[in-house]
C-alpha positions as CSV (number, residue, x, y, z in Angstrom):
1,M,133.3,-0.6,149.1
2,S,134.9,0.8,146.0
3,S,138.6,0.9,145.5
4,A,140.7,4.0,144.6
5,P,140.7,4.8,140.9
6,D,143.9,3.8,139.0
7,P,145.7,7.0,137.8
8,L,146.7,5.1,134.6
9,D,143.2,4.2,133.3
10,G,142.1,7.9,132.9
11,Q,138.7,7.2,134.4
12,G,139.3,8.7,137.9
13,S,138.4,12.3,138.8
14,P,140.0,14.5,141.4
15,A,138.3,14.7,144.7
16,P,136.4,18.0,145.3
17,S,138.2,20.6,147.4
18,A,137.3,20.9,151.0
19,D,137.4,24.7,150.8
20,A,134.4,25.9,148.7
21,G,136.0,29.3,148.1
22,A,139.4,28.0,146.9
23,S,140.3,27.6,143.2
24,P,139.3,24.2,141.7
25,A,142.2,21.7,141.7
26,L,143.8,20.9,138.4
27,P,143.3,17.3,137.2
28,P,146.3,15.2,137.8
29,I,148.5,14.0,134.9
30,P,147.8,10.2,134.4
31,G,150.9,8.1,135.3
32,L,152.8,11.0,136.8
33,E,153.1,9.1,140.1
34,L,155.0,6.3,138.4
35,L,157.6,8.6,136.7
36,T,161.1,8.9,138.0
37,L,162.7,12.2,139.0
38,P,164.6,12.6,135.7
39,Q,161.4,11.8,133.8
40,C,159.5,14.4,135.8
41,R,162.1,17.0,135.0
42,D,161.9,16.1,131.3
43,V,158.1,16.5,131.4
44,I,158.4,19.8,133.2
45,G,160.9,21.0,130.6
46,R,158.7,20.0,127.7
47,L,155.7,21.7,129.3
48,A,157.6,24.9,129.9
49,A,158.8,25.0,126.3
50,E,155.3,24.3,125.1
51,N,153.9,27.1,127.4
52,D,156.6,29.5,126.0
53,D,155.6,28.8,122.4
54,L,151.9,29.1,123.2
55,R,152.5,32.5,124.9
56,S,154.4,33.7,121.8
57,L,151.6,32.4,119.5
58,V,149.0,34.2,121.6
59,A,151.1,37.4,121.4
60,V,151.1,37.1,117.6
61,L,147.3,36.5,117.5
62,Q,146.8,39.5,119.7
63,E,148.9,41.7,117.4
64,R,146.7,40.6,114.5
65,L,143.6,41.7,116.4
66,K,145.1,45.2,116.6
67,L,145.4,45.5,112.8
68,D,143.1,47.9,111.1
69,S,143.0,50.3,108.1
70,T,145.3,52.7,109.9
71,N,148.3,50.4,110.5
72,S,148.0,47.8,107.7
73,S,146.7,47.3,104.2
74,K,143.2,46.4,105.3
75,P,140.4,48.5,103.8
76,P,138.4,50.8,106.1
77,S,135.3,48.7,105.5
78,S,137.0,45.9,107.5
79,D,137.3,48.0,110.7
80,G,133.8,47.3,111.8
81,P,131.2,49.6,113.4
82,G,133.1,50.0,116.7
83,R,136.1,51.7,115.2
84,G,134.5,55.0,114.2
85,N,135.1,56.9,111.0
86,R,138.3,58.5,109.9
87,V,137.3,62.0,111.1
88,Q,136.6,60.7,114.6
89,R,139.9,58.9,114.7
90,R,141.8,62.0,113.6
91,A,140.0,64.2,116.1
92,S,142.5,66.4,118.1
93,K,142.3,69.1,120.7
94,R,144.8,71.2,118.8
95,A,143.6,74.0,116.6
96,R,143.7,73.6,112.8
97,G,146.7,74.8,110.9
98,A,150.2,75.5,111.9
99,Q,150.9,75.3,115.7
100,K,152.6,78.0,117.7
101,G,156.4,77.7,117.3
102,H,156.0,75.7,114.1
103,K,158.9,76.2,111.7
104,G,157.4,77.7,108.6
105,S,158.0,76.5,105.1
106,F,158.0,78.7,102.0
107,R,159.0,78.6,98.3
108,A,162.5,79.9,97.7
109,L,162.7,82.9,95.5
110,L,164.3,82.5,92.1
111,D,167.4,84.4,91.2
112,Q,166.8,87.6,89.4
113,S,168.6,86.3,86.3
114,K,165.9,83.6,86.0
115,V,163.0,86.0,86.3
116,D,161.2,86.8,83.0
117,Q,160.1,90.3,84.1
118,I,160.9,92.7,87.0
119,I,158.3,95.3,87.9
120,D,159.3,98.0,90.4
121,C,156.4,99.2,92.6
122,A,157.1,102.6,94.3
123,P,155.5,103.5,97.7
124,P,153.2,106.5,98.0
125,S,155.1,109.8,98.0
126,V,153.0,111.4,100.8
127,C,151.8,109.8,104.0
128,E,148.3,110.2,105.4
129,C,149.7,112.7,107.9
130,G,151.0,114.9,105.2
131,A,154.7,114.2,105.6
132,A,156.9,112.9,102.7
133,V,157.6,109.2,102.5
134,L,161.3,108.3,102.3
135,A,161.8,105.2,100.1
136,E,164.1,102.4,101.3
137,I,166.9,101.0,99.2
138,E,166.1,97.2,99.6
139,P,162.6,96.3,98.4
140,L,160.5,93.4,99.4
141,R,160.7,90.7,96.7
142,H,157.4,89.1,95.7
143,Q,157.3,86.5,92.8
144,V,154.2,85.3,91.0
145,F,154.3,82.1,89.0
146,D,151.8,81.8,86.1
147,V,151.3,79.7,83.0
148,P,151.5,81.7,79.8
149,P,148.6,81.4,77.3
150,V,149.0,78.1,75.4
151,R,148.1,78.0,71.7
152,A,148.9,75.3,69.3
153,Q,151.6,76.1,66.8
154,V,150.3,75.3,63.3
155,N,152.9,75.1,60.5
156,E,151.7,74.8,56.9
157,Y,154.0,73.1,54.4
158,R,153.3,74.0,50.8
159,L,154.4,71.1,48.5
160,F,154.9,72.4,45.0
161,S,155.0,70.1,42.1
162,G,156.5,70.3,38.7
163,C,156.6,68.4,35.4
164,C,159.7,67.2,33.5
165,S,160.2,69.0,30.3
166,G,161.8,66.0,28.7
167,C,159.7,62.9,29.6
168,G,156.7,64.6,31.2
169,K,157.1,62.9,34.6
170,K,155.6,64.9,37.4
171,H,157.5,65.6,40.6
172,R,156.3,66.9,44.0
173,A,158.4,68.3,46.7
174,P,158.8,66.0,49.7
175,L,158.2,67.0,53.3
176,P,161.3,68.1,55.3
177,P,163.0,65.5,57.4
178,G,161.2,64.9,60.7
179,V,157.8,66.3,59.6
180,P,155.1,63.6,60.0
181,A,152.6,62.8,57.3
182,G,149.7,63.2,59.7
183,Q,148.4,66.3,61.4
184,I,149.8,65.7,64.9
185,G,153.4,66.8,65.4
186,P,156.1,65.1,67.6
187,R,155.5,67.2,70.7
188,A,151.8,66.8,70.5
189,L,152.3,63.0,70.1
190,A,154.5,63.0,73.2
191,L,151.8,64.9,75.1
192,I,149.0,62.6,74.0
193,G,151.1,59.5,75.0
194,T,151.9,61.0,78.4
195,L,148.3,61.9,79.1
196,G,147.1,58.5,78.2
197,T,149.7,56.4,80.1
198,H,151.2,58.3,83.0
199,Y,148.0,60.3,83.8
200,H,145.6,57.5,82.8
201,L,143.2,59.8,80.8
202,T,140.8,58.3,78.3
203,Q,140.9,59.2,74.7
204,F,137.7,61.3,75.1
205,K,139.2,63.3,78.0
206,I,142.4,63.8,76.0
207,R,140.4,65.2,73.1
208,D,138.5,67.6,75.4
209,L,141.6,68.7,77.2
210,L,143.4,69.6,74.0
211,A,140.4,71.4,72.7
212,Q,140.0,73.5,75.9
213,M,143.6,74.2,76.8
214,V,145.3,74.3,73.4
215,G,142.5,75.1,71.0
216,V,143.1,71.9,68.9
217,D,140.0,69.9,68.0
218,F,141.2,66.3,67.2
219,S,138.8,63.4,66.8
220,V,138.9,60.3,69.0
221,G,140.1,58.3,66.1
222,A,143.1,60.7,65.7
223,I,143.9,60.3,69.4
224,S,143.8,56.5,69.0
225,Q,146.1,56.7,66.0
226,A,148.5,58.9,67.9
227,H,148.7,56.3,70.7
228,G,149.7,53.7,68.0
229,K,152.4,55.9,66.6
230,V,153.8,56.5,70.1
231,A,153.9,52.8,70.7
232,Q,155.7,52.2,67.4
233,A,158.3,54.9,68.3
234,L,159.0,53.4,71.7
235,A,159.1,49.8,70.4
236,K,162.9,49.7,70.0
237,P,163.9,51.2,73.4
238,V,161.4,49.0,75.1
239,D,162.9,45.9,73.4
240,E,166.3,47.0,74.5
241,A,165.1,47.5,78.1
242,T,163.5,44.1,78.1
243,D,166.7,42.4,76.7
244,S,168.7,43.9,79.5
245,L,166.6,42.3,82.2
246,A,168.4,38.9,82.0
247,A,171.7,40.6,83.0
248,A,170.3,42.5,86.0
249,P,172.0,41.6,89.3
250,V,168.7,41.6,91.2
251,L,165.3,41.4,89.5
252,N,161.9,41.7,91.2
253,M,159.0,40.2,89.3
254,D,155.3,40.0,89.8
255,E,152.1,39.8,87.8
256,T,148.4,40.6,88.3
257,R,145.2,40.4,86.4
258,Y,144.3,43.3,84.1
259,P,140.6,43.2,83.2
260,R,139.8,45.6,80.4
261,E,137.2,46.0,77.6
262,G,135.1,43.1,79.0
263,T,138.0,40.5,79.1
264,S,139.8,39.1,82.2
265,G,142.5,37.2,80.4
266,N,145.1,40.0,80.3
267,W,147.9,40.2,82.8
268,V,150.2,43.1,83.8
269,W,153.8,41.9,84.2
270,G,156.3,43.9,86.1
271,A,160.1,43.4,86.1
272,V,161.9,45.9,88.3
273,S,165.7,46.1,88.5
274,P,167.8,48.6,90.5
275,K,168.1,50.8,87.4
276,L,165.2,49.9,85.2
277,A,161.5,49.0,85.4
278,V,159.6,47.2,82.6
279,Y,155.8,46.8,82.6
280,T,153.9,45.1,79.9
281,V,150.3,43.8,79.3
282,L,150.2,40.2,78.0
283,P,147.3,37.8,77.5
284,S,148.9,34.9,79.5
285,R,150.5,34.0,82.8
286,A,152.3,31.0,81.5
287,R,156.0,30.2,82.0
288,Y,156.9,31.2,78.4
289,V,156.1,34.8,79.3
290,I,158.7,34.7,82.1
291,D,161.3,33.2,79.7
292,S,160.5,35.9,77.1
293,L,161.1,38.6,79.6
294,I,164.2,37.4,81.6
295,G,165.4,34.4,79.6
296,E,165.4,30.7,80.7
297,Q,168.5,31.2,82.8
298,P,168.7,34.7,84.3
299,Q,172.2,35.8,85.5
300,G,171.0,37.6,88.6
301,I,168.8,36.8,91.6
302,V,165.0,36.8,90.8
303,V,162.8,37.8,93.7
304,S,159.2,36.6,93.2
305,D,156.2,35.1,95.0
306,R,155.4,31.3,95.2
307,Y,153.9,31.1,91.7
308,A,154.8,27.8,90.1
309,G,155.9,29.6,86.9
310,Y,159.2,30.5,88.5
311,A,159.9,27.0,89.7
312,H,162.3,26.3,86.8
313,I,164.7,28.9,88.0
314,A,167.7,27.4,89.8
315,P,167.5,27.7,93.7
316,E,170.6,29.7,93.9
317,R,169.1,32.2,91.5
318,R,165.8,32.6,93.1
319,Q,164.7,34.5,96.3
320,L,161.2,34.3,97.7
321,C,159.8,37.6,98.7
322,W,160.3,38.1,102.5
323,S,156.7,39.4,102.8
324,H,155.5,36.0,101.6
325,Y,157.6,34.2,104.2
326,L,155.7,35.9,107.1
327,G,152.4,36.6,105.3
328,C,151.9,33.0,104.1
329,G,152.7,31.1,107.3
330,F,156.4,30.4,106.9
331,I,158.1,30.2,110.3
332,L,161.6,30.1,111.6
333,G,162.8,27.3,113.8
334,S,164.9,27.8,116.9
335,G,168.0,26.9,114.9
336,G,167.3,29.4,112.2
337,E,166.0,26.8,109.7
338,L,163.1,27.7,107.4
339,E,160.0,25.7,108.3
340,A,156.4,25.6,107.2
341,G,153.8,24.7,109.8
342,S,153.7,21.2,111.2
343,G,155.5,19.6,108.3
344,A,158.0,20.4,105.5
345,G,156.4,21.7,102.3
346,R,153.1,22.5,104.0
347,R,151.6,25.9,104.7
348,A,151.1,26.8,108.4
349,T,147.6,27.6,109.5
350,P,146.6,29.2,112.9
351,D,145.3,25.9,114.3
352,K,148.4,23.9,113.1
353,A,151.2,26.3,113.8
354,S,153.4,25.0,116.6
355,L,156.1,27.7,116.5
356,P,155.9,31.5,116.5
357,T,157.3,33.6,113.8
358,A,160.7,35.4,114.0
359,R,159.0,38.7,114.8
360,S,157.1,37.2,117.8
361,R,160.3,35.5,119.0
362,M,162.0,38.9,119.0
363,R,159.1,40.5,121.0
364,A,159.1,37.6,123.4
365,G,162.7,38.3,124.4
366,R,164.4,35.5,122.4
367,P,167.1,37.3,120.5
368,S,168.8,34.0,119.4
369,A,166.1,33.4,116.8
370,A,166.0,37.0,115.7
371,K,169.8,36.9,115.3
372,A,169.5,33.8,113.2
373,W,166.9,35.4,111.0
374,R,169.1,38.4,110.3
375,E,172.1,36.2,109.6
376,R,170.4,33.6,107.4
377,A,167.6,35.6,105.7
378,P,169.9,37.0,102.9
379,S,171.0,33.5,101.9
380,L,167.8,31.5,102.4
381,H,167.4,31.0,98.6
382,A,170.7,29.0,98.6
383,S,170.3,27.2,102.0
384,R,169.9,23.4,102.0
385,S,166.6,23.5,104.0
386,F,165.1,26.0,101.5
387,R,166.0,23.7,98.5
388,A,164.5,20.7,100.4
389,H,161.4,22.7,101.1
390,R,161.1,23.7,97.4
391,A,161.4,20.1,96.3
392,S,158.9,18.8,98.8
393,S,156.4,21.5,98.0
394,A,156.6,21.5,94.2
395,G,152.9,20.8,94.0
396,W,152.1,24.4,94.9
397,W,155.3,26.4,94.8
């Protein structure tokens, strides 16, 4: 005759239910029979809290499953075969074009004082029925915008020379001030620089465009030299803009690889302030590049990612980008403190995360955490928990 299993040894199994159609009974919690009433209430409270957090975490994971190329930065190739192509997703029962009752949009007419030429068009004097046509006083205004024929302006400077009657020294007339020694004038230099930078045209395309549109046939070497002259002309204002970055009240910085001409060691650095943006291509991502752009001790707040090159900036002068808080697993505790997964200074992963993010707390109906996020987020860079987190995570910050 076997004795009843001890609930504390974990070896017993619940007896099968007498009703075959009923739901299977849940296994008992070992040792629950020996707990006092206050201890049972504590266990129930902890299980309820854990269940609430798990529900919130499931809600977050379900939201991630809904992300695709239409509502996130994911590429269309990641949608999978079941999503359908973009044409199918945009299919609509409405007819193409403007709908009935749609408020039309049109280009406003220029004032007559800004029009280059006014041409009056008279109606026919006799109608098809044979009666005379009486002209109205107010005409229907119709304006046509066109580009005038573009032709390069070519100026020839004739430099006369002479010889001194006394010593025989020869003299030649200098070029007027502002006239370049080369064949490309200042406006053409500005156009070439704009086409190569803002519009990202290659030197071959710039050569072809000038030949077809303006009638000027420059060589690729001349286009390349023009880019160098533009860079020299802009060197001083660019240096002045870079020197002003250290005094900006708020400065957003980031860098990314710039593979070009078979090399992958170049980096594009961007420093954006409320009134100015500076972009430069440099062959390094080291800390000295940051110091050369904004100085060793910037006066304003520097917003950046978790790259270790920014770790020398004082905590009260640095703000981690909020997108990296949520995108890299940073979570907000119930008291509004910044946390990272299961331990300080560690990145949260889906299998280790024990608390939901601030967004999921807000959706789960817990406004206290959302309120704490709104109140504390602007000053996270100066909070004590943030400084402790930076110190403990210096290995990868």
